[in-house]
C-alpha positions as CSV (number, residue, x, y, z in Angstrom):
1,X,-0.1,0.1,-0.1
2,X,1.2,3.5,-0.8
3,X,1.9,6.0,2.2
4,X,0.6,9.4,1.5
5,X,3.1,12.3,1.6
6,X,3.2,13.9,4.9
7,X,2.9,17.3,3.1
8,X,-0.6,16.2,1.9
9,X,-1.9,14.8,5.1
10,X,-4.4,17.4,7.0
11,X,-3.0,19.2,9.9
12,X,-2.6,17.6,13.0
13,X,-3.2,13.7,11.7
14,X,-1.4,11.2,10.2
15,X,-2.1,7.8,8.8
16,X,-2.7,5.8,12.1
17,X,-6.8,4.6,12.4
18,X,-9.2,6.7,14.6
19,X,-11.3,4.1,16.4
20,X,-14.4,5.3,18.0
21,X,-16.5,3.4,20.8
22,X,-20.1,2.1,19.7
23,X,-21.7,5.3,21.5
24,X,-19.4,7.9,20.0
25,X,-20.1,6.0,16.9
26,X,-24.1,6.3,16.8
27,X,-23.8,9.5,18.4
28,X,-21.6,10.9,15.3
29,X,-24.2,9.1,12.8
30,X,-27.4,10.7,14.3
31,X,-25.8,14.1,14.8
32,X,-26.5,15.2,11.4
33,X,-30.1,13.9,11.4
34,X,-31.0,16.3,14.7
35,X,-30.2,19.3,12.8
36,X,-33.0,18.4,10.1
37,X,-35.6,17.0,12.8
38,X,-34.7,20.7,14.9
39,X,-35.1,22.7,11.7
40,X,-38.6,21.1,10.9
41,X,-39.7,21.7,14.3
42,X,-39.0,25.1,14.5
43,X,-40.6,25.9,10.7
44,X,-43.6,24.2,12.1
45,X,-43.9,26.3,15.4
46,X,-43.2,29.1,13.0
47,X,-46.2,28.2,10.7
48,X,-48.1,27.4,13.3
49,X,-48.2,30.9,15.4
50,X,-48.6,32.6,11.8
51,X,-51.7,30.8,11.6
52,X,-53.0,31.8,14.7
53,X,-51.8,35.5,14.1
54,X,-53.7,35.9,11.3
55,X,-56.5,34.0,12.3
56,X,-56.5,31.4,9.7
57,X,-56.8,28.7,11.9
């Protein structure tokens, strides 16, 4: 296997394997989805307030 040149590696990283524990891996996987859930929830609340404010509902 060809080793990458050190000058092309991102700063602070080497070719060592970075292992995560099971909870850390699960948390890292679900963090991206939580952003979308939070954004959708905020949008729905704002739409509900707008409907109530303008008396549509």
